[in-house]
C-alpha positions as CSV (number, residue, x, y, z in Angstrom):
1,X,21.4,-6.2,-9.5
2,X,18.4,-6.4,-11.8
3,X,17.3,-4.0,-14.5
4,X,13.7,-4.5,-13.3
5,X,12.6,-1.4,-11.3
6,X,10.2,-3.5,-9.2
7,X,13.1,-5.7,-8.0
8,X,15.1,-2.5,-7.2
9,X,12.2,-1.2,-5.2
10,X,11.9,-4.5,-3.4
11,X,15.5,-4.5,-2.5
12,X,15.2,-1.0,-1.3
13,X,12.2,-1.8,0.9
14,X,13.7,-4.9,2.3
15,X,17.0,-3.2,3.2
16,X,15.8,0.1,4.6
17,X,13.0,-1.3,6.8
18,X,13.4,-3.7,9.8
19,X,10.2,-5.5,9.0
20,X,8.4,-5.6,5.6
21,X,5.2,-7.4,4.6
22,X,4.6,-7.7,0.9
23,X,0.8,-8.3,0.9
24,X,-2.4,-8.1,-1.0
25,X,-4.0,-4.9,0.2
26,X,-2.8,-2.6,3.0
27,X,-2.3,-3.3,6.8
28,X,-5.5,-1.3,7.4
29,X,-7.5,-3.1,4.6
30,X,-6.0,-6.5,3.7
31,X,-7.4,-8.0,0.5
32,X,-6.8,-11.6,1.3
33,X,-7.2,-13.9,4.3
34,X,-3.6,-14.9,4.3
35,X,-2.4,-11.3,4.2
36,X,-4.8,-10.4,7.0
37,X,-3.6,-13.3,9.2
38,X,0.0,-12.1,8.9
39,X,-1.1,-8.5,9.7
40,X,-3.0,-9.7,12.7
41,X,-0.1,-11.7,14.1
42,X,2.4,-8.7,13.7
43,X,-0.1,-6.4,15.2
44,X,-0.6,-8.8,18.3
45,X,3.1,-8.8,18.8
46,X,3.1,-5.1,18.5
47,X,5.7,-5.1,15.7
48,X,5.9,-2.0,13.5
49,X,6.2,-3.0,9.9
50,X,5.9,-1.6,6.4
51,X,3.0,-3.1,4.4
52,X,3.6,-3.1,0.6
53,X,0.5,-3.7,-1.5
54,X,1.4,-5.9,-4.4
55,X,-2.0,-5.3,-6.0
56,X,-1.0,-1.9,-7.0
57,X,1.5,-3.0,-9.6
58,X,1.6,-6.1,-11.6
59,X,5.4,-5.8,-11.9
60,X,5.8,-5.7,-8.2
61,X,3.4,-8.6,-7.8
62,X,5.5,-10.7,-10.0
63,X,8.7,-9.2,-9.0
64,X,8.3,-10.2,-5.3
65,X,7.9,-13.9,-6.5
66,X,11.0,-13.7,-8.6
67,X,13.0,-11.9,-5.9
68,X,12.6,-14.8,-3.5
69,X,11.8,-17.7,-5.8
70,X,8.7,-18.0,-3.5
71,X,5.4,-18.5,-5.4
72,X,2.9,-16.9,-3.0
73,X,2.0,-13.6,-1.3
74,X,2.2,-12.6,1.6
75,X,5.9,-12.6,2.2
76,X,7.5,-11.4,5.4
77,X,11.1,-9.9,5.7
78,X,12.8,-9.2,8.9
79,X,16.1,-7.2,8.8
80,X,16.6,-8.1,5.1
81,X,16.0,-11.8,5.7
82,X,13.0,-13.7,4.0
83,X,11.1,-15.3,6.7
84,X,8.2,-16.9,4.8
85,X,4.5,-16.8,4.0
86,X,1.3,-17.0,5.9
87,X,1.6,-20.6,7.0
88,X,5.2,-20.3,8.1
89,X,4.6,-17.1,10.0
90,X,1.6,-18.5,11.7
91,X,3.5,-21.6,12.7
92,X,6.4,-19.5,14.0
93,X,4.0,-17.3,16.0
94,X,2.2,-20.4,17.5
95,X,5.6,-21.9,18.7
96,X,7.0,-18.6,20.0
97,X,9.8,-18.7,17.4
98,X,8.6,-15.6,15.7
99,X,8.8,-13.4,18.8
100,X,12.2,-15.0,19.6
101,X,13.5,-14.2,16.2
102,X,12.3,-10.5,16.5
103,X,14.1,-10.1,19.9
104,X,17.3,-11.8,18.6
105,X,17.3,-9.3,15.6
106,X,16.6,-6.4,17.9
107,X,13.1,-5.6,16.5
108,X,10.8,-4.1,19.1
109,X,7.9,-6.1,20.2
110,X,5.1,-4.8,22.5
């Protein structure tokens, strides 16, 4: 475990929520097109998720990148597992793989 409080908060969010999106902005007001695209995909599938605004805290913004060794935001987690960023989520949604993954992990979709 890290001494970094941002890493501890990320770990808490990822383990205590079925679906978490670390993003720029909020689900109601995304602050970048990539974050908006993932919010739209999750909303279309009817998936409930927690949105975490990385713009509110520089430590969190860097911490999420360190947490996964993934250089960009947004980042989607499902049942504690890192799924990917905007391009990966979009590709998975288009192929049907994303919806399948939600069903396999017992995450409710509309």
